[in-house]
C-alpha positions in Angstrom: -20.0 3.9 -19.3 -22.1 3.6 -16.2 -25.8 3.4 -16.6 -26.7 5.1 -13.3 -26.2 8.8 -12.3 -24.6 9.7 -9.0 -24.7 12.9 -6.9 -22.9 14.2 -3.8 -21.8 17.4 -2.0 -18.3 17.9 -3.2 -17.3 20.6 -0.8 -16.6 20.3 2.9 -19.6 19.9 5.3 -20.7 23.0 7.2 -21.1 26.7 6.7 -19.1 28.3 4.0 -19.3 30.8 1.1 -20.5 28.3 -1.4 -21.3 24.5 -1.6 -21.0 22.5 -4.7 -23.3 19.6 -5.5 -21.9 17.4 -8.3 -23.9 15.1 -10.5 -22.3 12.6 -12.9 -23.8 10.1 -15.3 -26.1 9.9 -18.4 -28.9 11.9 -16.7 -26.8 14.5 -15.0 -27.9 17.5 -17.0 -31.5 16.6 -17.0 -31.6 16.0 -13.3 -30.0 19.4 -12.6 -32.3 21.1 -15.0 -35.3 19.6 -13.1 -34.2 21.5 -9.9 -32.8 24.6 -11.5 -34.7 27.5 -12.9 -32.9 30.1 -14.9 -33.4 32.3 -18.0 -32.4 29.2 -20.0 -32.0 25.6 -18.9 -28.7 23.8 -19.1 -30.0 21.9 -22.1 -30.0 25.2 -23.9 -26.6 26.3 -22.4 -23.2 25.4 -24.0 -21.0 23.2 -21.8 -18.7 25.0 -19.4 -20.8 28.1 -19.3 -22.2 29.2 -16.0 -26.0 29.9 -15.8 -27.5 32.1 -13.1 -30.8 31.0 -11.6 -32.7 29.5 -8.6 -32.7 26.2 -6.9 -36.4 25.2 -6.8 -38.3 22.6 -4.8 -40.9 20.1 -6.1 -43.5 22.8 -6.3 -41.2 25.1 -8.3 -40.7 27.5 -5.3 -37.3 29.1 -5.2 -35.0 28.0 -2.3 -31.7 29.7 -3.1 -30.0 31.7 -5.8 -27.4 29.5 -7.5 -25.1 29.0 -10.4 -25.3 25.9 -12.6 -22.9 24.5 -15.2 -22.5 21.2 -17.1 -19.6 19.4 -18.8 -20.1 17.2 -21.9 -18.5 13.7 -21.9 -15.7 12.7 -22.4 -14.2 16.1 -21.5 -15.2 16.1 -17.9 -13.5 14.9 -14.7 -15.3 11.6 -14.7 -15.5 11.2 -18.5 -19.3 11.3 -18.3 -21.8 14.1 -18.5 -21.3 16.1 -15.3 -23.5 18.9 -14.0 -22.9 21.0 -10.9 -24.9 23.4 -8.8 -23.1 26.1 -6.7 -25.4 27.1 -3.9 -24.8 29.1 -0.8 -22.7 27.2 1.7 -25.2 26.4 4.4 -25.6 22.9 5.7 -29.3 22.8 5.1 -29.4 24.3 1.6 -26.6 22.0 0.4 -28.3 19.0 1.8 -31.7 20.1 0.4 -30.0 20.6 -3.1 -28.6 17.1 -2.9 -31.9 15.5 -1.7 -33.7 17.2 -4.7 -31.2 15.7 -7.1 -31.6 12.3 -5.6 -35.4 12.6 -5.7 -35.1 13.2 -9.4 -33.3 10.0 -10.1 -29.7 10.3 -9.0 -28.0 7.9 -6.6 -25.9 9.0 -3.6 -22.3 8.6 -4.6 -20.0 6.2 -2.7 -16.7 7.5 -1.3 -14.3 8.3 -4.1 -16.8 7.2 -6.8 -16.3 10.3 -9.0 -12.5 9.6 -9.1 -13.1 5.9 -9.6 -15.3 6.6 -12.6 -12.6 8.9 -14.0 -10.2 6.0 -13.7 -12.5 3.4 -15.2 -13.4 5.8 -18.1 -9.8 6.3 -18.9 -9.5 10.0 -17.9 -6.7 9.2 -15.5 -4.5 6.2 -14.6 -4.4 4.7 -11.2 -1.3 6.6 -10.1 -3.2 9.9 -10.9 -6.3 8.7 -9.0 -4.3 8.0 -5.9 -2.5 11.4 -6.3 -5.9 13.1 -5.9 -6.0 11.7 -2.3 -2.5 12.9 -1.8 -3.4 16.4 -2.8 -6.4 16.4 -0.4 -4.2 15.2 2.5 -1.2 17.3 1.9 0.1 19.0 5.0 2.9 21.1 3.4 3.6 22.9 0.1 6.3 20.3 -0.7 3.9 17.4 -0.2 1.3 19.3 -2.4 3.9 19.7 -5.2 4.9 16.0 -4.9 1.2 15.0 -5.4 0.8 17.5 -8.2 3.7 16.0 -10.1 1.9 12.6 -10.0 -1.4 14.1 -10.9 0.2 15.7 -14.0 1.3 12.2 -15.0 5.0 12.2 -14.2 4.9 8.9 -12.4 2.4 7.2 -14.7 4.3 8.3 -17.9 7.6 7.1 -16.4 6.2 3.7 -15.5 4.4 3.3 -18.8 7.7 3.8 -20.6 9.4 1.3 -18.3 6.6 -1.1 -18.7 6.9 -1.1 -22.5 10.7 -1.5 -22.3 10.4 -4.5 -20.1 7.6 -5.9 -22.3 9.9 -5.5 -25.3 12.7 -7.3 -23.6 10.3 -10.1 -22.5 9.0 -10.5 -26.0 12.5 -10.8 -27.5 13.4 -13.5 -24.9 10.2 -15.4 -25.8 11.0 -15.2 -29.5 14.4 -16.6 -29.0 13.0 -19.5 -26.9 10.0 -20.3 -29.2 11.8 -20.0 -32.6 15.4 -21.0 -32.0 15.7 -22.3 -35.6 14.4 -19.1 -37.2 16.7 -16.3 -38.5 15.2 -13.8 -36.0 17.6 -11.5 -34.1 17.5 -12.2 -30.4 19.4 -11.0 -27.4 22.3 -13.0 -25.9 22.5 -13.3 -22.1 25.0 -10.5 -21.7 23.0 -7.9 -23.6 19.8 -8.9 -21.8 21.6 -8.6 -18.5 22.9 -5.1 -19.3 19.4 -4.0 -20.3 18.1 -5.4 -17.0 20.7 -3.5 -15.1 19.6 -0.2 -16.8 16.0 -1.0 -15.8 17.1 -1.6 -12.2 19.1 1.6 -11.8 16.3 3.6 -13.4 13.7 2.1 -11.1 15.9 2.5 -8.0 16.1 6.3 -8.7 12.3 6.4 -9.2 11.8 4.5 -5.9 13.9 7.1 -4.1 11.7 9.9 -5.4 8.6 7.9 -4.4 9.8 7.3 -0.9 10.6 11.0 -0.6 7.0 11.8 -1.7 5.6 9.3 0.8 7.7 10.9 3.5 6.4 14.4 2.6 2.9 13.2 2.8 2.9 10.8 5.8 5.8 12.3 7.7 7.9 10.8 10.6 6.6 9.6 13.9 9.0 10.8 16.7 8.7 9.5 20.3 10.3 11.5 23.1 11.4 8.9 25.6 13.3 8.9 28.9 12.9 8.6 32.6 10.6 11.0 34.5 11.5 14.7 34.9 14.3 14.9 32.3 12.6 17.5 30.2 10.6 15.6 27.5 7.5 17.8 27.9 9.7 20.9 27.9 11.3 19.7 24.7 7.8 19.2 23.1 6.8 22.7 24.1 10.1 24.1 22.7 9.7 22.3 19.4 6.1 23.5 19.0 6.9 26.9 20.4 3.8 26.8 22.6 2.9 25.4 26.0 1.2 22.2 24.9 2.3 20.0 27.7 2.2 20.7 31.5 5.7 21.2 32.9 6.4 21.0 36.6 9.3 20.0 38.8 7.2 17.0 40.0 8.4 13.7 38.4 5.7 11.9 36.4 3.6 14.9 35.4 3.0 13.4 32.0 0.7 10.4 32.6 -0.6 9.9 29.0 0.7 10.2 25.4 0.6 13.8 24.0 0.8 14.0 20.2 1.3 17.1 18.0 2.5 17.7 14.5 5.0 20.3 13.2 6.5 20.6 9.7 10.2 20.9 9.1 11.8 21.0 5.6 8.3 20.2 4.3 8.2 16.9 6.3 5.4 16.5 8.9 6.9 15.5 12.2 4.5 13.8 14.6 6.1 14.5 18.0 4.9 12.2 20.8 5.6 13.1 24.4 5.4 10.0 26.6 5.3 9.3 30.3 8.6 8.7 32.0 9.8 5.1 31.7 10.6 3.6 35.1 8.9 2.0 38.1 5.3 3.3 38.4 4.1 5.0 41.6 0.4 4.2 41.0 -2.0 2.5 38.6 -2.4 5.7 36.4 1.3 6.1 36.0 1.6 2.4 35.1 -0.9 2.8 32.3 1.1 5.8 31.1 4.4 3.8 31.1 2.7 1.0 29.2 1.6 3.5 26.5 5.1 4.9 26.4 6.5 1.4 25.8 4.2 1.0 22.8 5.3 4.4 21.4 8.9 3.3 21.9 8.4 0.5 19.3 5.8 2.2 17.2 7.8 5.4 16.4 10.2 5.6 13.4 12.7 7.7 15.4 13.1 7.8 19.2 14.6 10.8 20.9 16.1 9.7 24.2 16.1 12.7 26.5 18.7 12.7 29.2 18.9 15.2 32.1 22.4 16.6 31.6 22.5 18.1 35.0 22.6 14.7 36.6 24.7 11.6 36.3 23.3 8.7 34.3 21.2 6.3 36.3 20.7 2.6 36.0 17.3 3.3 34.5 19.1 5.5 31.8 21.6 2.7 31.0 18.8 0.1 30.8 16.9 2.3 28.3 20.1 2.9 26.3 20.5 -0.8 25.8 16.9 -1.1 24.6 17.1 1.7 22.1 20.5 0.8 20.8 19.3 -1.4 18.0 16.5 1.0 17.1 16.7 4.2 15.1 17.3 6.9 17.6 18.8 10.2 18.6 20.3 11.1 22.0 19.5 14.5 23.5 21.4 15.8 26.5 19.0 18.4 27.9 19.4 21.2 30.4 22.5 22.7 28.9 21.6 25.9 30.7 22.8 24.1 33.9 26.3 22.7 34.7 26.5 19.4 32.9 27.2 16.2 34.8 26.5 14.0 31.8 28.5 14.9 28.7 28.7 13.6 25.1 31.7 11.6 26.1 29.6 9.9 28.9 27.0 8.9 26.3 29.6 7.7 23.9 30.8 5.1 26.4 27.5 3.2 26.2 26.3 4.3 22.7 29.5 4.9 20.6 27.9 5.6 17.2 24.7 7.3 18.2 24.0 11.0 17.2 24.2 13.1 20.3 22.9 16.7 20.7 23.3 19.0 23.7 20.3 21.3 24.0 18.4 23.5 26.3 14.7 23.1 25.9 14.1 26.0 28.3 16.1 28.4 26.1 15.3 26.7 22.8 18.9 26.1 22.0 20.1 23.3 19.6 16.6 22.5 18.3 17.2 23.2 14.6 20.1 20.7 14.4 18.0 18.1 16.2 15.1 18.5 13.7 17.5 18.3 10.8 19.0 15.1 12.1 15.6 13.5 12.6 14.6 14.3 9.0 18.0 13.2 7.6 17.8 9.9 9.4 14.7 8.9 7.4 15.0 11.1 4.2 18.8 10.9 3.8 20.8 13.9 2.7 19.1 14.1 -0.7 16.8 16.9 -1.9 13.1 16.7 -1.2 12.3 18.9 -4.2 11.8 16.0 -6.7 9.6 13.8 -4.5 6.6 12.0 -6.1 3.6 11.3 -4.1 3.3 7.5 -3.6 1.3 5.3 -1.3 2.7 2.4 0.7 0.9 0.1 -1.8 2.6 1.7 -4.8 6.0 1.6 -3.1 5.5 -2.1 -2.2 4.6 -2.9 -5.8 7.6 -1.0 -7.2 9.9 -2.8 -4.8 8.5 -6.1 -5.9 9.1 -5.1 -9.5 12.7 -4.2 -8.6 13.2 -7.5 -6.9 11.8 -9.4 -9.9 14.2 -7.5 -12.3 17.1 -8.4 -9.9 16.0 -12.1 -10.0 15.8 -12.0 -13.8 19.3 -10.6 -14.1 20.6 -13.1 -11.6 19.1 -16.0 -13.5 21.0 -14.8 -16.7 24.3 -14.2 -14.9 24.1 -17.7 -13.3 23.3 -19.4 -16.6 19.9 -20.6 -15.4 18.4 -19.8 -18.8 16.3 -17.2 -20.5 13.1 -19.0 -19.7 13.7 -18.5 -16.0 14.6 -14.8 -16.6 11.4 -14.4 -18.7 9.3 -15.8 -15.8 10.8 -13.1 -13.5 10.1 -10.5 -16.1 6.4 -11.5 -16.1 6.4 -10.9 -12.3 7.9 -7.4 -12.8 5.2 -6.6 -15.4 2.5 -7.8 -13.1 3.7 -5.4 -10.4 3.7 -2.4 -12.8 0.3 -3.3 -14.1 -1.1 -3.2 -10.5 0.4 0.3 -10.0 -0.9 1.6 -13.3 -4.3 -0.1 -13.0 -3.8 -2.2 -16.1 -4.4 -5.3 -14.0 -6.8 -4.5 -11.2 -9.8 -6.0 -9.5 -12.8 -4.6 -7.6 -11.5 -5.5 -4.1 -8.3 -3.5 -4.8 -10.3 -0.5 -6.2 -12.6 -0.7 -3.2 -9.7 -0.5 -0.9 -8.1 2.5 -2.7 -11.2 4.6 -3.2 -12.8 3.9 0.2 -10.1 6.2 1.6 -11.6 9.1 -0.3 -14.3 11.4 1.0 -17.8 11.3 -0.5 -18.0 13.8 -3.3 -14.5 13.2 -4.7 
């Protein structure tokens, strides 16, 4: 348990119906009682019961009519005594309420400190703690559900079971190595290898669900690239169904990067309209082309937009060669006009690339294009079973999977159970870092610094 008491505004900053000031720690109830005046104080109120009263200043003068409630440890979010004041949602009154609590002995909470205390006090594991951030940042219902599954404990419980199964296998290998003369059952290499294969397959399935959840939360960055005046900005406007980018018949209208987000199949798509790639006419256009080049490499999917009413130019062919090794989609735009460039023309230089013929002006062919972009990253599988996961968690789970593969390889090649056991230790270390069994302050600082103050 922590010895100090922390306080923060837990609702968004600004004007609203209510604001919530949360206080957590050994003095939480006493601090709130010192700034709250009701028929009865919180000390005479059962936990989880709302008390109506007034927020009062140092002189006892009422400042706002409020509700106050407290939660007894360990059955609170943080596992400590927690008290909350619900005041009206004005910036000044919420700040005044917080300042009064701090003047009575509380300390201003650090970003994510309430959730960090919940983790340290054993109320949630580290997967659930990181899921809180996923819920806050969800941009679609599917992403919200993926985070909710982890907050319920689905990821943590699964990994706990896997952890104990790997630990059991590791222990049996150690027993066989340490006491070869004892009459203790131990696993032969074939049986151990089969168990490792089961672990691998199970973890691969879980990783697929985690990658899906990561995709639902962070989405896909899509760069619209091509030479000037092929219809990139028109395509952006058509996808967004609004006039976000200026469209004219003058080449090079787009001089800067324009970035907007839309959601398709629950996946946020960050669509980036870029300046036409080619020879710049002036310094401003040169800067725009430089930024377009950066987006070409930064994006996860590139949509190469071609003007279908014209023949391919040398600039088009040069760009085709550059995007060929990258993940990309080819769009032949201006299908509302007679086509000079067809799918067959594109196939001559990019034989296996997905090609779509669209009309940005009429909004034709856009659904298939969006479906292809999502499928390129998410695959054809369902997005309904995704589990919110951070890039850190996915990295650790991949390391665990690699260690299991190395352990099985050591057995299959006859390198010995001692080598296999060392690899299993690496697998267990990775799982411990995901679950928070093995964790240090720098890692916790990195995770919880991403949270807002008050959560």
